[in-house]
C-alpha positions as CSV (number, residue, x, y, z in Angstrom):
1,X,119.5,112.2,47.8
2,X,117.1,111.0,45.1
3,X,115.9,113.2,42.3
4,X,112.7,115.1,43.3
5,X,109.5,113.6,42.0
6,X,107.8,115.9,39.4
7,X,104.0,115.5,39.8
8,X,102.9,118.1,37.2
9,X,103.0,115.8,34.1
10,X,100.9,113.3,35.9
11,X,98.6,115.9,37.3
12,X,97.9,117.4,33.9
13,X,97.4,114.0,32.3
14,X,95.0,112.8,34.9
15,X,93.2,116.2,34.8
16,X,92.7,115.9,31.1
17,X,91.3,112.3,31.4
18,X,88.9,113.3,34.2
19,X,87.8,116.3,32.2
20,X,87.0,114.2,29.1
21,X,85.1,111.8,31.4
22,X,83.1,114.8,32.7
23,X,82.3,116.0,29.1
24,X,81.0,112.7,27.8
25,X,79.2,111.1,30.8
26,X,76.1,112.0,32.8
27,X,74.5,110.3,35.8
28,X,70.8,109.6,35.5
29,X,69.3,110.0,39.0
30,X,66.7,112.1,40.8
31,X,67.2,115.8,41.0
32,X,67.1,115.6,44.8
33,X,70.0,113.1,45.0
34,X,72.0,115.2,42.5
35,X,71.4,118.3,44.5
36,X,72.5,116.8,47.8
37,X,75.7,115.3,46.3
38,X,76.6,118.5,44.5
39,X,75.8,120.7,47.5
40,X,78.1,118.4,49.6
41,X,80.8,118.8,46.9
42,X,80.5,122.6,47.0
43,X,80.9,122.5,50.8
44,X,84.0,120.4,50.5
45,X,85.4,122.8,47.9
46,X,84.9,125.7,50.3
47,X,86.5,123.8,53.2
48,X,89.4,122.9,50.9
49,X,90.0,126.5,49.8
50,X,89.7,127.9,53.4
51,X,92.0,125.2,54.7
52,X,94.6,126.0,52.0
53,X,94.5,129.7,52.8
54,X,94.7,129.1,56.5
55,X,97.7,126.8,56.0
56,X,99.4,129.4,53.8
57,X,99.2,131.9,56.6
58,X,101.6,129.6,58.6
59,X,103.8,128.2,55.8
60,X,103.8,130.8,52.9
61,X,107.4,131.3,51.8
62,X,108.8,129.1,54.5
63,X,107.9,125.6,53.4
64,X,111.5,124.5,53.0
65,X,113.3,127.0,55.1
66,X,111.2,127.6,58.2
67,X,110.7,131.0,59.8
68,X,114.5,131.5,60.4
69,X,116.0,129.4,57.7
70,X,117.0,126.8,60.2
71,X,113.8,125.3,61.6
72,X,110.6,123.9,60.0
73,X,107.0,124.8,60.8
74,X,105.4,122.3,63.2
75,X,102.6,124.3,64.6
76,X,99.1,125.5,63.5
77,X,97.8,123.1,60.8
78,X,101.3,121.6,60.6
79,X,100.7,120.2,64.1
80,X,97.9,118.0,63.0
81,X,99.3,116.8,59.6
82,X,102.6,117.2,57.9
83,X,101.0,118.2,54.6
84,X,97.9,120.3,55.3
85,X,98.1,122.1,51.9
86,X,98.0,118.7,50.1
87,X,95.3,117.5,52.5
88,X,93.0,120.5,51.9
89,X,93.7,120.3,48.2
90,X,92.4,116.7,48.4
91,X,89.3,117.8,50.2
92,X,88.6,120.5,47.6
93,X,89.4,118.0,44.8
94,X,86.9,115.5,46.2
95,X,84.4,118.3,46.2
96,X,85.0,119.0,42.5
97,X,84.6,115.3,41.8
98,X,81.4,115.2,43.7
99,X,79.8,117.7,41.3
100,X,79.8,114.9,38.8
101,X,77.6,112.9,41.2
102,X,79.2,109.6,40.2
103,X,80.6,107.3,42.9
104,X,83.1,105.6,40.5
105,X,84.3,109.0,39.3
106,X,84.9,110.2,42.9
107,X,86.6,107.0,43.9
108,X,88.9,106.8,40.9
109,X,89.8,110.5,41.1
110,X,90.5,110.3,44.8
111,X,92.7,107.2,44.5
112,X,94.7,108.7,41.7
113,X,95.2,111.9,43.7
114,X,96.5,109.9,46.7
115,X,98.9,107.9,44.5
116,X,100.4,110.9,42.8
117,X,100.7,113.0,45.9
118,X,102.1,110.1,47.9
119,X,105.1,110.1,45.5
120,X,105.3,113.9,45.8
121,X,105.2,113.8,49.6
122,X,107.8,111.0,49.9
123,X,110.1,113.0,47.7
124,X,109.7,116.2,49.7
125,X,110.1,114.4,53.0
126,X,113.4,113.0,51.8
127,X,114.6,116.6,51.2
128,X,113.4,117.8,54.6
129,X,115.0,114.8,56.4
130,X,118.3,115.7,54.8
131,X,118.0,119.4,55.6
132,X,116.7,119.2,59.2
133,X,117.9,115.9,60.4
134,X,116.8,114.5,63.8
135,X,114.3,117.2,64.7
136,X,112.3,116.3,61.5
137,X,112.6,112.6,62.3
138,X,110.9,113.3,65.6
139,X,108.3,115.4,63.9
140,X,107.5,112.5,61.6
141,X,107.0,110.2,64.6
142,X,104.5,112.6,66.2
143,X,102.5,114.0,63.3
144,X,100.5,112.1,60.7
145,X,101.7,112.3,57.1
146,X,98.4,113.2,55.5
147,X,95.1,112.7,57.3
148,X,95.0,115.1,60.3
149,X,95.0,114.2,64.0
150,X,92.8,117.1,65.0
151,X,93.2,116.8,68.7
152,X,96.9,117.5,68.4
153,X,96.4,121.1,67.1
154,X,98.5,123.8,68.8
155,X,99.8,127.2,67.8
156,X,102.0,129.9,69.3
157,X,100.6,133.3,70.3
158,X,102.4,135.0,67.5
159,X,103.6,133.8,64.0
160,X,105.4,135.3,61.1
161,X,103.4,135.9,58.0
162,X,104.6,136.7,54.5
163,X,101.7,138.6,52.8
164,X,102.9,138.1,49.2
165,X,102.5,134.4,49.5
166,X,99.1,134.7,51.2
167,X,97.9,137.0,48.5
168,X,99.1,134.6,45.9
169,X,97.1,131.7,47.5
170,X,94.0,133.9,47.7
171,X,94.2,134.6,44.0
172,X,94.8,130.9,43.4
173,X,91.5,130.3,45.2
174,X,89.7,131.9,42.2
175,X,90.8,128.8,40.1
176,X,88.6,126.6,42.4
177,X,85.7,129.0,41.9
178,X,86.2,128.9,38.1
179,X,86.5,125.1,38.0
180,X,83.3,124.7,40.1
181,X,81.4,127.0,37.7
182,X,82.7,125.1,34.7
183,X,81.7,121.7,36.1
184,X,78.2,122.9,37.1
185,X,77.8,124.4,33.6
186,X,78.7,121.1,32.0
187,X,76.3,119.2,34.2
188,X,73.6,121.7,33.3
189,X,74.3,121.2,29.6
190,X,74.0,117.5,30.0
191,X,70.7,117.9,32.0
192,X,69.1,119.8,29.2
193,X,70.5,117.5,26.5
194,X,72.5,120.3,24.9
195,X,75.8,118.5,25.4
196,X,75.9,114.8,24.1
197,X,76.6,112.2,26.7
198,X,76.0,108.6,27.7
199,X,74.1,107.8,30.9
200,X,75.8,106.1,33.8
201,X,73.8,104.5,36.6
202,X,74.4,106.0,40.0
């Protein structure tokens, strides 16, 4: 089995570059356009956070072991996409990018995210294939890797939940709130010419 892909060095490097971009650039456009784009971004952030919490209810502490150590989770959000946590992180990340209100910023950030996490997902799938064998191969055939097939959703009447992992994810959600406030604050400083910037046409 191949060595697992470590995404964190790439994640931190990309995050640093995008943050510098945020600090030094500002989009000159009407307040109405900016408001609509940023409001959309905040909605995406909320959906991303809620989606991650909901997914954690099903998978928390059982990502690589399943509920009994022998089977993987294939119901709830895992019945519509094999990687709901990464998908909803992508939704929230696009929301953060939208606060900048720059199309190129959003596109570049989204593409980089998909490239980095594609490598991560491929590495994790190799591990799960090795661990669960044929049942996981069948799961791969039925359920999309990333973008959900919403109509396929199903869930049992009862599921096992590990509260410690759910609580950890809920605390992690505060990071999204903090990042949102920081980005909105930076945009406000640009708007009032307190923070130096160069203009970028929308």
